[in-house]
C-alpha positions as a printed Julia matrix, in Angstrom:
110×3 Matrix{Float64}:
  27.37   26.49  -11.72
  24.31   23.86  -11.49
  21.66   25.29  -10.08
  20.36   23.69   -7.2
  17.12   21.37   -7.67
  13.41   23.06   -5.46
  11.9    20.37   -3.56
   8.71   19.31   -4.43
   6.34   19.13   -1.47
   3.67   17.33   -1.43
  -0.29   17.56    0.9
  -1.77   14.49    2.25
  -4.35   14.29   -0.52
  -1.55   13.6    -2.86
   0.44   10.91   -1.75
  -2.55   10.3    -0.38
  -3.75    9.43   -4.16
  -0.01    8.3    -4.81
  -0.11    5.36   -2.55
  -3.64    4.72   -2.57
  -5.13    5.39    1.69
  -7.16    7.19    2.6
  -5.79   10.81    3.9
  -6.43    9.71    6.93
  -3.88    6.09    6.82
  -1.17    9.03    5.25
  -2.1    11.13    8.13
  -2.11    8.04   10.8
   1.94    6.7     8.64
   3.04   10.6     9.41
   1.28   11.03   12.94
   3.75    7.66   13.83
   6.91    8.64   12.51
   6.49    6.02    9.7
   6.5     8.6     6.39
   8.7    11.43    6.85
   6.14   14.89    6.21
   6.52   18.14    8.13
   3.49   19.67   10.14
   3.14   23.22    7.9
   0.02   23.48   10.33
  -2.39   22.93   13.31
  -3.83   20.47   10.56
  -1.31   20.6     7.84
   1.09   17.7     6.55
   3.53   18.24    3.44
   6.0    15.07    2.47
   8.72   16.01    0.26
   9.54   13.91   -3.61
  12.1    12.96   -2.49
  10.67   11.79    1.26
   8.24    9.48   -0.19
   9.93    8.21   -3.04
  12.45    6.81   -0.2
   9.59    5.28    2.35
   8.43    3.78   -0.87
  11.62    1.88   -1.81
  11.96    0.8     2.17
  12.66   -3.36    1.86
  11.96   -3.04    5.62
   8.83   -1.01    5.33
   7.64   -3.94    2.5
   7.81   -6.48    3.9
   6.24   -4.44    7.46
   3.35   -4.11    5.18
   2.94   -7.87    4.11
   3.29   -8.88    7.91
   1.01   -6.22    8.39
  -1.74   -8.41    5.51
  -0.78  -11.59    6.79
  -1.43  -11.12   10.07
  -4.82   -9.05    9.38
  -5.74  -12.79    6.48
  -5.1   -14.54   10.19
  -6.77  -12.9    12.43
 -10.36  -13.18    9.62
  -9.3   -16.68    8.58
  -9.42  -17.73   12.45
 -12.88  -15.91   13.35
 -14.32  -18.22   10.17
 -16.74  -20.72   10.3
 -16.28  -23.83    8.76
 -18.63  -22.74    5.94
 -17.2   -19.73    5.44
 -13.31  -21.27    5.24
 -14.71  -23.77    2.71
 -15.84  -21.13    0.45
 -13.9   -18.52    0.93
 -11.07  -22.52    0.06
 -13.49  -22.34   -2.55
 -13.24  -19.19   -4.05
  -8.69  -19.07   -3.61
  -8.87  -21.53   -6.11
 -11.0   -20.36   -8.62
  -8.96  -17.17   -8.78
  -6.08  -18.91   -8.95
  -7.25  -21.49  -11.96
  -7.49  -17.6   -13.62
  -5.01  -16.48  -12.36
  -2.94  -19.02  -14.03
  -5.34  -19.28  -17.49
  -4.15  -16.13  -17.89
  -0.75  -15.85  -17.4
   0.12  -18.76  -20.15
  -1.97  -17.3   -22.36
   0.16  -16.24  -25.25
  -1.28  -16.08  -27.65
  -2.82  -12.44  -28.95
  -6.54  -12.27  -29.14
  -7.54   -9.0   -32.34
């Protein structure tokens, strides 16, 4: 008879490390109900590994995250003066050129 597997529980700090977020950022997701978790005390949350993996794989969450990032970027751009916009455009062009150089380089360096 197969043994039941025990669920792995992660602390807020462990989830934050995995998601590259602050612990407060994780708590915001937990309090909003966006990230499933269980309260384990007045200031303690636990997230199951299964719930975290399902949340990470959710395509709707990924789309919403991109949408929020795009909105933040647009708000930032709209607040820029013309000189800042020119500088940002130059930086974007430089980054794009660097990316193209690196992604098209096939020679190995010893």
